[in-house]
VEXPA-480102 format. One record per residue (C-alpha): residue number from 1; x, y, z. Coordinates in steps of 0.1 Angstrom, whole numbers, always signed. Layout:
BEGIN
<NUM; <X; Y; Z>>
...
***
This chain:
BEGIN
<1; <+0; +0; +0>>
<2; <+13; +37; -9>>
<3; <+25; +53; +19>>
<4; <+2; +86; +27>>
<5; <+29; +111; +20>>
<6; <+35; +95; -13>>
<7; <-3; +103; -23>>
<8; <-4; +137; -8>>
<9; <+30; +145; -26>>
<10; <+17; +136; -61>>
<11; <-16; +154; -53>>
<12; <+5; +188; -45>>
<13; <+26; +182; -75>>
<14; <-3; +180; -97>>
<15; <-22; +208; -80>>
<16; <+10; +229; -85>>
<17; <+13; +219; -122>>
<18; <-24; +232; -127>>
<19; <-17; +264; -107>>
<20; <+12; +271; -128>>
<21; <-5; +264; -160>>
<22; <-33; +289; -151>>
<23; <-6; +316; -140>>
<24; <+8; +311; -175>>
<25; <-23; +315; -194>>
<26; <-34; +344; -172>>
<27; <-2; +361; -171>>
<28; <-2; +358; -133>>
<29; <+33; +355; -122>>
<30; <+25; +351; -85>>
<31; <+3; +324; -92>>
<32; <+29; +307; -117>>
<33; <+54; +307; -86>>
<34; <+30; +294; -64>>
<35; <+25; +263; -84>>
<36; <+62; +258; -91>>
<37; <+67; +258; -53>>
<38; <+38; +235; -47>>
<39; <+53; +212; -72>>
<40; <+87; +215; -53>>
<41; <+69; +206; -20>>
<42; <+50; +176; -35>>
<43; <+81; +161; -49>>
<44; <+99; +163; -16>>
<45; <+70; +149; +3>>
<46; <+66; +121; -23>>
<47; <+104; +112; -18>>
<48; <+99; +114; +19>>
<49; <+71; +88; +15>>
<50; <+93; +66; -7>>
<51; <+120; +65; +18>>
<52; <+95; +55; +46>>
<53; <+81; +29; +21>>
<54; <+117; +16; +17>>
<55; <+124; +15; +55>>
<56; <+92; -4; +60>>
<57; <+97; -28; +35>>
<58; <+131; -38; +51>>
<59; <+114; -47; +86>>
***
């Protein structure tokens, strides 16, 4: 079963991509930056979840 962090991280990454895309279309630089930041946060959270899964699999 996937770790909660991985699921939530993937959702943040996708949400960030959408937000960045809307920012590009509307010309809203702040929205684009927020979207990029959410993507980074989601990728980090997904990585943490992967590490947790790897640790749990070893036990």
